[in-house]
ROSE-4610 file (N, C-alpha, C; in Angstrom, 1 decimal, always signed):
// ROSE-4610
residu = [M/M/M/S/S/S/I/I/I/P/P/P/S/S/S/S/S/S/M/M/M/K/K/K/E/E/E/N/N/N/L/L/L/S/S/S/K/K/K/R/R/R/I/I/I/A/A/A/G/G/G/E/E/E/I/I/I/A/A/A/L/L/L/S/S/S/K/K/K/S/S/S/P/P/P/G/G/G/T/T/T/T/T/T/L/L/L/R/R/R/K/K/K/W/W/W/R/R/R/E/E/E/A/A/A/F/F/F/N/N/N/I/I/I/T/T/T/Q/Q/Q/S/S/S/Q/Q/Q/T/T/T/A/A/A/K/K/K/K/K/K/L/L/L/R/R/R/V/V/V/S/S/S/S/S/S/S/S/S/V/V/V/I/I/I/S/S/S/D/D/D/Y/Y/Y/E/E/E/S/S/S/G/G/G/R/R/R/R/R/R/T/T/T/P/P/P/G/G/G/T/T/T/R/R/R/F/F/F/I/I/I/K/K/K/K/K/K/F/F/F/V/V/V/D/D/D/G/G/G/V/V/V/I/I/I/S/S/S/I/I/I/D/D/D/E/E/E/E/E/E/S/S/S/G/G/G/G/G/G/R/R/R/V/V/V/L/L/L/R/R/R/E/E/E/L/L/L/S/S/S/H/H/H/L/L/L/S/S/S/S/S/S/S/S/S/T/T/T/A/A/A/D/D/D/A/A/A/I/I/I/I/I/I/D/D/D/M/M/M/R/R/R/E/E/E/F/F/F/Q/Q/Q/I/I/I/P/P/P/I/I/I/R/R/R/A/A/A/S/S/S/Q/Q/Q/I/I/I/C/C/C/K/K/K/A/A/A/V/V/V/N/N/N/G/G/G/V/V/V/P/P/P/L/L/L/A/A/A/C/C/C/R/R/R/E/E/E/Q/Q/Q/L/L/L/D/D/D/R/R/R/E/E/E/I/I/I/Y/Y/Y/G/G/G/Y/Y/Y/T/T/T/I/I/I/I/I/I/D/D/D/S/S/S/I/I/I/K/K/K/A/A/A/I/I/I/Q/Q/Q/T/T/T/L/L/L/S/S/S/G/G/G/T/T/T/D/D/D/F/F/F/Y/Y/Y/Q/Q/Q/L/L/L/F/F/F/G/G/G/S/S/S/T/T/T/T/T/T/E/E/E/R/R/R/A/A/A/A/A/A/I/I/I/F/F/F/T/T/T/N/N/N/V/V/V/T/T/T/S/S/S/G/G/G/R/R/R/S/S/S/P/P/P/M/M/M/V/V/V/A/A/A/V/V/V/R/R/R/V/V/V/H/H/H/P/P/P/L/L/L/K/K/K/P/P/P/R/R/R/M/M/M/V/V/V/V/V/V/I/I/I/Q/Q/Q/G/G/G/P/P/P/K/K/K/E/E/E/V/V/V/D/D/D/P/P/P/L/L/L/A/A/A/I/I/I/R/R/R/L/L/L/A/A/A/E/E/E/V/V/V/E/E/E/R/R/R/I/I/I/P/P/P/L/L/L/I/I/I/L/L/L/S/S/S/K/K/K/M/M/M/S/S/S/A/A/A/V/V/V/D/D/D/E/E/E/L/L/L/V/V/V/N/N/N/A/A/A/L/L/L/R/R/R/A/A/A/F/F/F/Y/Y/Y/Q/Q/Q/S/S/S/N/N/N/V/V/V/M/M/M/K/K/K/E/E/E/D/D/D/L/L/L]
num = [1/1/1/2/2/2/3/3/3/4/4/4/5/5/5/6/6/6/7/7/7/8/8/8/9/9/9/10/10/10/11/11/11/12/12/12/13/13/13/14/14/14/15/15/15/16/16/16/17/17/17/18/18/18/19/19/19/20/20/20/21/21/21/22/22/22/23/23/23/24/24/24/25/25/25/26/26/26/27/27/27/28/28/28/29/29/29/30/30/30/31/31/31/32/32/32/33/33/33/34/34/34/35/35/35/36/36/36/37/37/37/38/38/38/39/39/39/40/40/40/41/41/41/42/42/42/43/43/43/44/44/44/45/45/45/46/46/46/47/47/47/48/48/48/49/49/49/50/50/50/51/51/51/52/52/52/53/53/53/54/54/54/55/55/55/56/56/56/57/57/57/58/58/58/59/59/59/60/60/60/61/61/61/62/62/62/63/63/63/64/64/64/65/65/65/66/66/66/67/67/67/68/68/68/69/69/69/70/70/70/71/71/71/72/72/72/73/73/73/74/74/74/75/75/75/76/76/76/77/77/77/78/78/78/79/79/79/80/80/80/81/81/81/82/82/82/83/83/83/84/84/84/85/85/85/86/86/86/87/87/87/88/88/88/89/89/89/90/90/90/91/91/91/92/92/92/93/93/93/94/94/94/95/95/95/96/96/96/97/97/97/98/98/98/99/99/99/100/100/100/101/101/101/102/102/102/103/103/103/104/104/104/105/105/105/106/106/106/107/107/107/108/108/108/109/109/109/110/110/110/111/111/111/112/112/112/113/113/113/114/114/114/115/115/115/116/116/116/117/117/117/118/118/118/119/119/119/120/120/120/121/121/121/122/122/122/123/123/123/124/124/124/125/125/125/126/126/126/127/127/127/128/128/128/129/129/129/130/130/130/131/131/131/132/132/132/133/133/133/134/134/134/135/135/135/136/136/136/137/137/137/138/138/138/139/139/139/140/140/140/141/141/141/142/142/142/143/143/143/144/144/144/145/145/145/146/146/146/147/147/147/148/148/148/149/149/149/150/150/150/151/151/151/152/152/152/153/153/153/154/154/154/155/155/155/156/156/156/157/157/157/158/158/158/159/159/159/160/160/160/161/161/161/162/162/162/163/163/163/164/164/164/165/165/165/166/166/166/167/167/167/168/168/168/169/169/169/170/170/170/171/171/171/172/172/172/173/173/173/174/174/174/175/175/175/176/176/176/177/177/177/178/178/178/179/179/179/180/180/180/181/181/181/182/182/182/183/183/183/184/184/184/185/185/185/186/186/186/187/187/187/188/188/188/189/189/189/190/190/190/191/191/191/192/192/192/193/193/193/194/194/194/195/195/195/196/196/196/197/197/197/198/198/198/199/199/199/200/200/200/201/201/201/202/202/202/203/203/203/204/204/204/205/205/205/206/206/206/207/207/207/208/208/208/209/209/209/210/210/210/211/211/211/212/212/212/213/213/213/214/214/214/215/215/215/216/216/216/217/217/217/218/218/218/219/219/219/220/220/220/221/221/221/222/222/222/223/223/223/224/224/224/225/225/225/226/226/226/227/227/227/228/228/228/229/229/229/230/230/230/231/231/231/232/232/232/233/233/233/234/234/234/235/235/235/236/236/236/237/237/237/238/238/238/239/239/239/240/240/240/241/241/241/242/242/242/243/243/243/244/244/244]
x = [+22.5/+22.7/+23.4/+24.9/+25.6/+25.2/+25.1/+24.9/+25.9/+25.5/+26.2/+26.7/+28.2/+28.9/+28.1/+27.8/+27.3/+26.0/+25.0/+23.9/+24.2/+25.1/+25.6/+26.3/+27.0/+27.7/+26.5/+25.4/+24.4/+23.8/+23.3/+22.5/+23.6/+24.7/+25.5/+25.6/+25.7/+25.8/+24.4/+23.4/+22.2/+22.2/+22.3/+21.8/+22.9/+24.6/+25.3/+25.1/+24.4/+24.1/+23.2/+21.7/+20.5/+21.5/+21.9/+22.6/+23.4/+24.3/+25.0/+24.2/+23.2/+22.6/+21.1/+21.1/+20.0/+20.3/+19.0/+19.3/+19.3/+18.8/+19.1/+19.6/+21.1/+21.7/+21.6/+21.5/+21.8/+20.0/+18.9/+18.0/+17.7/+18.3/+18.3/+19.6/+20.8/+21.2/+20.3/+19.4/+18.9/+17.8/+16.8/+16.0/+16.5/+17.9/+18.1/+18.9/+19.4/+19.6/+18.3/+17.0/+16.2/+15.2/+15.8/+15.2/+15.9/+17.0/+17.8/+17.5/+16.7/+16.3/+17.5/+18.6/+19.6/+19.5/+20.1/+20.0/+21.3/+21.1/+22.5/+23.5/+23.5/+24.7/+25.1/+24.1/+25.0/+25.6/+25.4/+26.0/+27.4/+27.1/+28.5/+29.6/+29.2/+29.9/+30.5/+29.7/+30.2/+31.5/+31.1/+32.0/+32.9/+33.1/+34.1/+33.6/+32.9/+32.8/+31.6/+31.4/+30.1/+29.3/+28.3/+26.7/+26.5/+27.3/+26.6/+27.4/+28.2/+28.6/+27.6/+26.8/+25.9/+24.9/+24.5/+23.4/+23.8/+25.0/+25.2/+25.1/+25.4/+25.2/+23.5/+23.1/+21.3/+21.0/+21.2/+20.5/+21.1/+22.0/+22.4/+23.6/+23.8/+24.9/+26.4/+26.2/+27.6/+26.9/+27.9/+27.5/+28.3/+28.0/+28.7/+29.7/+30.9/+31.5/+31.5/+32.2/+32.0/+32.4/+33.7/+34.1/+33.5/+32.8/+32.0/+30.5/+30.3/+29.0/+28.8/+30.3/+30.7/+30.8/+31.5/+31.6/+30.4/+29.5/+28.4/+27.4/+27.6/+26.6/+27.3/+28.5/+29.2/+29.1/+28.9/+28.6/+27.1/+26.2/+25.0/+24.5/+25.0/+24.9/+25.6/+26.7/+27.5/+27.0/+26.1/+25.5/+24.2/+23.8/+22.3/+22.9/+24.1/+24.8/+24.9/+25.4/+25.8/+24.4/+23.5/+22.3/+21.6/+21.8/+21.5/+20.9/+21.0/+20.9/+19.5/+18.6/+17.2/+16.9/+17.2/+16.7/+17.7/+18.9/+19.7/+19.2/+18.6/+18.0/+16.3/+16.0/+14.7/+15.0/+15.9/+15.9/+16.8/+17.9/+18.6/+18.4/+17.0/+16.5/+15.2/+14.8/+13.5/+12.8/+11.6/+11.1/+10.1/+9.7/+8.7/+7.4/+7.1/+5.7/+5.8/+7.0/+7.4/+7.4/+8.4/+8.5/+6.9/+6.1/+4.9/+3.8/+3.9/+3.4/+4.0/+5.3/+6.0/+5.6/+5.2/+4.9/+6.2/+7.0/+8.0/+8.9/+10.0/+11.1/+12.3/+12.3/+13.2/+14.1/+15.3/+16.1/+16.6/+16.6/+17.1/+18.7/+19.5/+20.6/+20.9/+20.0/+20.0/+18.2/+18.5/+17.2/+15.8/+14.8/+13.6/+12.8/+12.0/+11.1/+9.6/+9.2/+8.1/+6.9/+6.9/+5.8/+6.2/+7.1/+7.4/+6.4/+6.6/+6.0/+4.5/+4.3/+2.7/+2.3/+2.9/+2.6/+2.5/+3.6/+3.7/+2.6/+1.9/+0.8/-0.4/-0.5/-1.6/-2.5/-1.6/-1.9/-2.7/-3.4/-4.1/-3.6/-2.6/-2.3/-3.3/-3.6/-4.7/-4.1/-3.1/-2.1/-0.8/-0.5/+1.2/+1.4/+0.4/+1.0/+2.5/+2.6/+3.6/+5.0/+4.9/+6.0/+6.5/+5.9/+6.1/+7.3/+8.0/+9.4/+10.6/+10.3/+11.2/+12.0/+12.9/+13.6/+13.2/+13.2/+12.8/+13.9/+14.3/+15.4/+14.9/+13.9/+13.3/+11.9/+11.3/+9.4/+9.6/+8.7/+8.2/+6.8/+6.2/+4.9/+4.2/+3.4/+3.0/+1.7/+1.5/-0.2/-0.6/-1.6/-1.9/-2.9/-3.8/-4.2/-3.2/-2.4/-1.6/-0.4/-0.2/+0.5/-0.2/-1.6/-2.4/-2.6/-2.5/-2.8/-1.7/-0.6/+0.8/+2.0/+1.8/+3.0/+3.2/+4.1/+4.4/+4.8/+4.9/+5.4/+6.8/+7.6/+8.9/+9.2/+8.4/+8.3/+8.4/+7.5/+7.4/+9.2/+9.7/+11.3/+11.8/+11.3/+11.8/+11.3/+10.1/+9.5/+10.5/+11.4/+12.1/+13.5/+13.6/+14.6/+16.3/+16.6/+18.0/+18.0/+16.8/+16.8/+14.9/+14.8/+13.4/+13.1/+13.9/+13.6/+13.2/+12.2/+11.4/+9.6/+9.2/+7.9/+7.1/+6.4/+5.6/+4.1/+4.1/+2.4/+2.2/+0.8/+0.0/-1.0/-1.4/-2.0/-3.3/-4.5/-5.7/-6.4/-6.0/-6.0/-8.2/-8.6/-10.0/-10.4/-9.8/-9.9/-8.5/-7.6/-6.2/-6.0/-6.8/-6.7/-5.7/-5.5/-4.7/-3.2/-3.0/-1.4/-1.0/-1.9/-1.3/-1.4/-2.4/-2.3/-0.7/-0.5/+1.0/+2.2/+2.2/+3.0/+3.1/+1.8/+2.0/+2.5/+2.5/+2.7/+4.6/+4.8/+6.3/+7.0/+8.4/+9.6/+10.1/+10.1/+10.6/+9.7/+9.9/+8.6/+9.0/+8.4/+8.6/+8.7/+9.0/+9.0/+7.9/+7.1/+5.6/+5.0/+3.5/+2.9/+1.7/+1.7/+0.5/-0.4/-1.6/-2.9/-3.5/-3.7/-4.4/-5.4/-6.7/-7.9/-9.2/-9.0/-10.2/-11.2/-12.5/-13.4/-13.4/-13.4/-13.2/-12.2/-11.5/-10.3/-10.9/-10.6/-11.0/-10.3/-10.9/-10.4/-9.3/-9.9/-8.5/-7.1/-6.9/-6.0/-5.1/-5.8/-5.6/-4.9/-5.6/-5.4/-3.9/-3.9/-2.7/-1.6/-1.4/-0.7/-0.2/-1.1/-0.7/-0.1/-0.4/+0.3/+2.1/+2.3/+3.1/+4.0/+3.1/+3.9/+4.6/+3.8/+4.1/+3.2/+3.4/+2.5/+1.7/+0.4/-0.6/-1.0/-0.9/-1.2/-2.4/-3.2/-4.3/-4.1/-3.7/-3.5/-5.0/-5.0/-6.3/-6.2/-5.1/-5.4/-6.3/-6.9/-7.9/-7.5/-6.2/-5.8/-4.4/-4.2/-2.7/-1.7/-1.9/-0.8/-0.6/-1.6/-1.5/-0.3/-0.6/+0.2/+1.6/+1.6/+3.3/+3.8/+3.2/+3.9/+4.3/+3.6/+3.8/+4.8/+5.2/+6.3/+7.2/+7.3/+8.5/+9.0/+8.1/+8.4/+8.9/+8.3/+9.3/+10.4/+10.8/+12.1/+12.8/+12.8/+13.5/+13.9/+13.0/+13.1/+14.4/+14.1/+15.4/+16.7/+16.7/+17.5/+18.7/+17.8/+18.5/+19.2/+18.6/+19.1/+20.2/+20.1/+21.4/+22.9/+22.3/+23.1/+23.9/+23.1/+23.8/+24.9]
y = [+26.5/+25.7/+24.6/+24.4/+23.2/+22.3/+20.8/+19.7/+19.1/+18.6/+18.1/+16.5/+17.0/+15.2/+14.1/+14.2/+12.8/+12.5/+14.0/+13.4/+12.5/+13.1/+12.7/+10.9/+11.2/+9.8/+8.3/+9.2/+8.0/+7.8/+8.3/+8.4/+7.2/+7.7/+7.3/+5.5/+5.2/+3.9/+3.0/+3.5/+3.4/+2.8/+3.7/+3.5/+2.4/+2.6/+1.5/+0.1/+0.1/-1.4/-2.1/-1.4/-1.7/-2.2/-1.5/-1.9/-3.2/-3.4/-4.4/-5.1/-5.6/-6.5/-6.9/-6.2/-6.4/-7.7/-8.4/-9.3/-8.8/-7.9/-6.9/-5.6/-5.7/-4.1/-3.5/-3.6/-2.5/-2.2/-3.0/-2.1/-1.2/-1.4/-0.4/+0.9/+0.6/+1.2/+2.5/+2.1/+2.9/+3.8/+2.7/+3.2/+4.6/+4.6/+5.3/+6.8/+6.3/+7.6/+8.1/+7.6/+8.3/+9.0/+8.3/+9.2/+10.6/+10.7/+11.9/+12.8/+12.4/+13.1/+13.3/+12.5/+12.3/+11.6/+11.9/+11.4/+10.2/+9.4/+8.5/+9.3/+10.3/+11.1/+12.0/+12.6/+13.5/+12.3/+11.1/+10.4/+9.7/+9.4/+9.0/+10.2/+11.4/+12.5/+12.9/+12.4/+12.6/+11.5/+10.5/+9.1/+9.1/+10.2/+10.0/+8.4/+8.4/+6.9/+7.1/+6.6/+6.2/+6.3/+6.9/+6.7/+4.9/+4.3/+3.1/+2.3/+2.6/+2.0/+1.6/+3.0/+3.3/+2.4/+2.6/+1.4/+0.0/-0.1/-1.8/-2.2/-1.2/-1.8/-2.0/-0.5/-0.9/-1.7/-2.3/-3.2/-5.1/-4.8/-6.1/-6.7/-6.1/-6.6/-6.5/-5.7/-5.6/-5.8/-6.7/-6.3/-5.5/-4.6/-3.4/-4.1/-3.8/-4.6/-3.3/-3.3/-2.4/-1.1/-1.2/+0.2/+1.3/+0.2/+1.3/+1.9/+0.8/+1.2/+2.4/+2.4/+3.8/+4.8/+4.5/+5.8/+6.4/+5.5/+5.9/+6.7/+6.2/+6.8/+8.1/+8.4/+9.5/+10.2/+9.8/+10.6/+11.5/+10.6/+11.0/+11.8/+11.9/+12.4/+14.2/+14.2/+15.1/+15.7/+15.3/+15.8/+16.9/+15.9/+16.7/+18.0/+17.6/+19.0/+19.8/+19.5/+20.6/+21.6/+21.1/+21.6/+22.0/+22.1/+22.3/+21.6/+20.3/+19.6/+19.0/+19.4/+19.4/+17.7/+16.8/+15.5/+15.1/+15.4/+14.8/+15.2/+16.7/+16.7/+16.2/+16.1/+15.0/+13.7/+13.2/+11.7/+11.6/+12.6/+12.3/+12.3/+12.9/+12.6/+12.4/+11.9/+11.5/+12.8/+12.9/+14.4/+13.5/+14.9/+14.2/+13.6/+14.2/+13.4/+12.0/+11.9/+10.5/+9.9/+10.0/+9.3/+8.9/+9.8/+9.7/+8.7/+8.6/+7.4/+6.2/+6.2/+5.1/+4.0/+2.8/+2.0/+1.3/+1.0/-0.2/+0.2/-0.5/-0.7/-1.5/-2.4/-3.7/-4.1/-4.4/-5.0/-6.1/-7.1/-8.5/-8.5/-9.2/-9.4/-10.6/-11.5/-12.4/-12.4/-12.6/-12.7/-13.5/-13.3/-14.0/-14.1/-15.1/-14.9/-14.3/-13.9/-13.0/-14.0/-15.1/-15.9/-16.3/-15.8/-16.0/-15.1/-13.7/-12.5/-12.8/-13.4/-13.7/-14.6/-15.6/-16.4/-15.6/-14.8/-14.3/-13.2/-12.7/-11.7/-12.5/-13.6/-14.4/-13.8/-13.9/-13.1/-14.1/-13.5/-14.6/-13.3/-13.8/-13.5/-13.2/-11.7/-11.4/-11.0/-11.0/-10.8/-11.3/-11.5/-11.9/-13.2/-14.4/-15.4/-15.6/-15.9/-16.6/-16.0/-14.6/-13.8/-14.0/-14.7/-14.8/-15.6/-15.9/-16.6/-15.6/-14.3/-13.2/-13.0/-12.3/-12.2/-10.8/-10.5/-9.5/-9.3/-8.1/-7.7/-6.7/-6.2/-5.7/-5.6/-4.8/-4.3/-2.9/-2.3/-1.0/-1.2/-0.7/-1.2/+0.6/+0.8/+2.0/+2.4/+3.4/+4.2/+4.7/+3.8/+4.2/+5.9/+5.9/+7.2/+8.4/+8.3/+9.4/+9.5/+8.5/+8.6/+9.5/+9.1/+9.8/+11.4/+11.4/+13.0/+13.6/+13.2/+14.0/+13.8/+12.9/+12.6/+13.2/+13.7/+14.2/+13.4/+13.7/+12.3/+12.0/+13.1/+12.8/+12.3/+12.3/+11.6/+9.8/+9.5/+8.4/+7.8/+8.4/+7.8/+7.1/+7.6/+7.6/+6.3/+5.5/+4.6/+3.4/+3.3/+2.4/+1.7/+2.9/+2.7/+2.4/+1.2/+1.0/+0.5/-0.1/-0.9/-0.7/-0.8/-0.9/-2.3/-3.3/-4.9/-4.9/-4.6/-4.9/-5.0/-5.2/-5.4/-3.9/-3.6/-2.3/-2.5/-2.3/-2.9/-1.9/-1.8/-0.9/-1.3/-0.3/-0.8/+0.0/-0.1/+0.7/+1.3/+0.0/+0.3/+0.2/+1.1/+0.7/-0.1/+0.5/-0.4/-1.0/-0.3/-0.8/+0.2/+0.8/+1.7/+2.5/+3.2/+4.7/+3.9/+3.0/+2.6/+2.0/+1.5/+1.0/+1.7/+2.9/+4.1/+4.9/+4.9/+5.8/+4.5/+3.4/+2.8/+2.8/+2.7/+3.1/+4.1/+5.0/+6.4/+6.8/+6.5/+6.6/+5.9/+6.3/+5.5/+4.4/+4.5/+3.2/+2.6/+0.7/+0.0/-1.1/-1.3/-2.2/-3.4/-4.5/-5.9/-6.8/-6.2/-6.9/-5.8/-5.9/-4.8/-5.8/-5.2/-6.0/-5.1/-5.6/-4.5/-5.0/-4.4/-4.8/-4.0/-4.1/-3.8/-3.8/-3.9/-4.0/-5.1/-4.9/-6.1/-6.6/-5.6/-5.6/-4.9/-5.5/-4.9/-4.2/-3.2/-2.8/-3.4/-3.7/-4.4/-3.6/-2.4/-1.5/-1.8/-1.8/-2.2/-3.2/-4.5/-5.5/-5.5/-5.0/-4.6/-3.9/-2.8/-2.4/-3.0/-3.9/-4.8/-5.6/-6.2/-7.2/-6.1/-5.2/-4.3/-4.2/-3.5/-3.7/-4.9/-6.1/-7.4/-7.4/-6.5/-6.8/-7.9/-8.5/-9.5/-8.3/-8.5/-7.8/-9.1/-8.6/-9.5/-9.1/-9.4/-9.3/-9.9/-9.0/-9.7/-10.0/-11.1/-11.1/-10.9/-10.4/-9.9/-8.5/-8.3/-7.6/-6.2/-6.5/-5.6/-5.2/-4.0/-3.4/-4.0/-3.9/-4.5/-6.0/-6.7/-8.1/-8.3/-7.6/-7.5/-7.0/-6.0/-5.7/-6.6/-7.1/-8.2/-9.4/-10.0/-11.1/-10.9/-9.4/-9.7/-9.0/-9.0/-8.6/-9.8/-10.8/-11.8/-12.8/-12.7/-13.0/-12.7/-11.3/-10.7/-11.0/-11.4/-11.7/-13.4/-14.2/-15.4/-15.9/-14.6/-14.8/-14.4/-13.2/-12.6/-13.9/-14.7/-16.0/-16.8/-17.1/-17.9/-17.4/-16.0/-15.4/-15.8/-15.8/-15.8/-17.2/-18.1/-19.5/-19.9]
z = [-3.5/-2.3/-2.7/-1.7/-1.6/-1.0/-1.6/-1.0/-0.1/+1.2/+2.1/+1.7/+2.0/+1.3/+2.1/+3.2/+4.1/+2.9/+2.7/+2.1/+0.5/-0.5/-1.3/-1.0/+0.0/+0.4/+0.6/+1.2/+1.7/+0.4/-0.6/-1.7/-2.6/-2.8/-3.4/-2.9/-2.0/-1.2/-1.8/-1.5/-1.8/-3.0/-3.9/-5.5/-5.8/-5.3/-6.0/-5.7/-4.1/-3.7/-4.6/-5.0/-5.4/-7.0/-7.7/-8.7/-8.8/-7.9/-7.4/-7.0/-6.3/-6.0/-6.9/-7.8/-8.9/-9.9/-10.4/-10.8/-12.6/-12.8/-13.8/-14.2/-13.5/-13.4/-14.3/-15.7/-16.6/-16.7/-16.1/-16.1/-14.8/-13.9/-12.6/-13.1/-13.8/-14.4/-15.1/-15.7/-16.3/-15.8/-14.9/-14.0/-13.2/-12.5/-11.8/-12.7/-13.9/-14.8/-15.3/-15.5/-15.5/-14.6/-13.5/-12.3/-12.0/-12.3/-12.6/-13.6/-14.4/-15.9/-16.6/-16.9/-17.5/-18.6/-20.3/-21.1/-21.2/-21.9/-22.2/-22.6/-23.5/-24.1/-23.0/-22.0/-20.6/-20.2/-19.9/-18.9/-19.4/-21.1/-21.5/-21.6/-21.8/-21.6/-20.3/-19.5/-17.9/-17.9/-18.1/-17.7/-18.6/-19.9/-20.9/-22.0/-22.2/-23.1/-24.1/-25.1/-25.8/-25.2/-26.1/-26.0/-26.2/-26.8/-27.2/-26.1/-25.2/-24.0/-23.1/-22.7/-21.6/-22.1/-23.8/-24.1/-24.1/-24.3/-23.8/-22.5/-21.4/-20.1/-19.9/-20.3/-19.8/-20.6/-21.8/-22.6/-22.0/-21.1/-20.6/-21.4/-22.7/-23.5/-22.7/-21.5/-20.9/-19.1/-18.7/-16.9/-16.6/-15.5/-14.9/-13.9/-13.8/-12.4/-11.5/-10.2/-9.4/-9.5/-10.4/-10.7/-11.6/-12.6/-13.4/-12.5/-11.7/-11.0/-10.0/-9.5/-9.0/-9.7/-10.9/-11.7/-12.1/-12.8/-12.8/-12.2/-10.8/-9.5/-9.1/-9.3/-9.0/-10.3/-11.2/-12.7/-12.7/-12.3/-12.2/-11.2/-10.2/-9.0/-9.3/-10.0/-10.3/-11.2/-12.4/-13.4/-12.5/-11.4/-11.0/-10.3/-9.3/-8.6/-9.4/-10.4/-11.6/-12.1/-12.0/-12.5/-11.7/-9.9/-9.1/-7.9/-8.4/-7.2/-7.0/-7.8/-7.1/-7.1/-7.7/-7.3/-6.3/-6.3/-5.2/-3.9/-3.5/-2.3/-1.9/-3.3/-3.0/-2.5/-3.3/-3.0/-1.4/-1.0/-0.2/+1.5/+1.6/+3.1/+3.2/+4.1/+4.2/+5.0/+4.2/+4.8/+5.9/+7.2/+7.8/+7.6/+6.4/+5.9/+5.4/+4.8/+4.3/+5.8/+6.7/+7.8/+8.6/+8.6/+9.5/+8.7/+6.9/+6.3/+6.2/+7.0/+7.0/+8.1/+8.4/+9.6/+9.7/+8.9/+9.3/+7.8/+8.4/+6.8/+7.2/+6.4/+7.0/+5.5/+5.6/+4.4/+4.9/+3.8/+4.2/+3.6/+4.2/+3.7/+2.8/+2.9/+2.1/+1.3/+0.1/-0.9/-0.3/-0.1/+0.0/-1.2/-1.5/-2.4/-1.9/-3.2/-2.9/-2.4/-2.8/-2.2/-0.9/-0.2/+1.1/+2.0/+1.2/+1.8/+1.8/+0.7/+0.3/+1.6/+2.1/+3.2/+4.2/+4.6/+5.9/+6.0/+5.1/+5.3/+5.3/+4.9/+4.9/+3.6/+2.4/+1.2/+0.2/-0.6/-1.9/-2.9/-4.0/-5.2/-6.0/-6.5/-7.1/-9.1/-8.6/-10.3/-10.1/-11.2/-11.6/-10.6/-10.1/-9.6/-10.0/-11.3/-11.8/-11.5/-10.8/-10.8/-8.9/-8.6/-6.9/-6.7/-7.9/-7.2/-7.5/-7.7/-7.8/-6.4/-6.6/-5.1/-4.3/-3.4/-2.3/-1.3/-1.5/-0.5/+0.6/+0.5/+1.7/+1.6/+2.5/+2.4/+3.5/+2.7/+3.5/+3.9/+4.8/+5.2/+5.3/+4.7/+4.2/+4.9/+5.6/+6.0/+4.7/+3.9/+2.7/+3.2/+4.1/+4.2/+4.6/+5.4/+5.4/+4.5/+3.7/+2.3/+1.3/+0.7/+0.4/+0.3/+1.7/+2.4/+2.4/+2.3/+2.9/+1.5/+1.1/+0.0/-1.1/-1.5/-2.8/-3.9/-5.1/-6.1/-5.7/-5.4/-5.1/-3.6/-2.6/-1.6/-1.9/-2.7/-3.1/-3.2/-3.7/-3.7/-2.2/-1.3/+0.2/+0.6/+0.1/+0.4/+0.0/-0.8/-1.2/-0.4/+0.7/+1.5/+0.9/+1.3/+0.3/-1.4/-1.5/-3.1/-3.2/-4.5/-5.2/-5.1/-5.1/-5.0/-3.8/-3.3/-2.2/-2.3/-1.1/-1.4/-0.9/-1.6/-0.9/-0.2/+1.1/+1.5/+2.0/+1.6/+1.9/+2.9/+4.1/+5.2/+4.8/+5.3/+5.7/+4.1/+3.1/+1.8/+1.8/+1.0/+0.9/-0.5/-1.7/-2.9/-3.5/-3.5/-3.8/-5.2/-5.9/-7.0/-6.8/-5.4/-5.3/-5.3/-4.4/-4.5/-5.8/-6.6/-7.9/-8.9/-9.0/-9.4/-9.6/-8.1/-7.5/-8.1/-8.2/-8.5/-10.1/-10.8/-12.2/-12.9/-12.5/-12.8/-12.2/-11.5/-10.8/-11.5/-11.9/-12.7/-11.8/-10.5/-9.7/-9.4/-9.4/-9.0/-8.2/-7.1/-6.2/-6.9/-6.2/-6.9/-6.7/-5.4/-5.4/-4.5/-4.5/-3.6/-3.0/-1.9/-0.9/-0.5/-0.4/+0.1/+1.5/+2.4/+3.6/+3.8/+3.9/+4.1/+3.4/+2.1/+1.2/+1.5/+1.1/+1.2/-0.2/-1.4/-2.8/-3.1/-4.3/-4.8/-6.3/-6.0/-7.7/-8.7/-9.8/-10.8/-11.7/-11.6/-12.2/-11.6/-10.0/-9.6/-9.8/-10.4/-10.8/-12.3/-13.1/-14.2/-14.3/-13.4/-13.5/-12.9/-12.2/-11.8/-12.8/-13.5/-14.6/-15.9/-16.1/-16.8/-16.3/-15.2/-14.7/-14.6/-14.3/-14.4/-12.7/-11.8/-10.1/-9.8/-9.0/-7.8/-7.4/-7.1/-6.4/-5.2/-4.1/-3.0/-2.4/-1.8/-1.0/+0.4/+1.7/+3.0/+3.7/+4.1/+4.6/+6.0/+6.6/+8.1/+8.1/+9.1/+9.3/+10.2/+10.8/+11.8/+11.2/+11.3/+10.9/+11.7/+13.0/+13.9/+13.6/+13.6/+13.1/+12.0/+10.9/+9.9/+10.1/+11.2/+11.4/+12.0/+13.3/+13.9/+13.1/+12.4/+11.4/+10.6/+10.1/+9.1/+9.9/+11.2/+12.1/+12.5/+12.9/+13.0/+12.0/+11.0/+9.8/+9.3/+9.8/+9.5/+10.7/+11.7/+12.8/+12.7/+12.1/+11.6/+10.6/+10.1/+8.7/+9.0/+10.1/+10.8/+11.4/+12.1/+12.9/+11.6/+10.9/+9.3/+9.1/+8.8/+8.1/+9.3/+10.7/+11.5/+11.8/+11.1/+11.3/+10.7]
């Protein structure tokens, strides 16, 4: 089964954009290579460079330019397509179940601080407070009940929108354990996690956040609509600043 060119183009732009915007492009290169289940040797062969060159980029010894990023993205997509395109198909479209689980998804043109998201959701930091100065490029609000009931492991990719450097915000959470277990086992990680709903947070959720070094925030907003509206207002205020 051939992969539609529009599907490949959309995914290519998404991956290239995330790498280019990342504070650690080498880490993001490695993240996407591993997401496609491709080795450094396979990548190097496709790009016609040595494995040490790929290693240098991923370790940060070299900084990738736009030309290399495009070459890398085209390469990993091509490798996957040659082997059947399984990962490509999984990543390139939003399944109906994923769409049902996503309440809202927004992208920031100018990065904001994780601490600003924390304030916007009336949040209390539970883990990695020192990481709240990291930059956030978007957020996804997820209905945790629907996510648990309908999402497969590969659907989790779709929660990231155009970049993983975002806040994953889980609503209707019971204890916080399930969202953090999902984050723990998945190769792609959000920059911060917000949970809404639990009266008591499972200590395991806090420990997993600390292991992953991801800020875990408990929103004190009791209603999902309140949380959604607060974030949309926050988003709009930042759009207005971008336009000034």
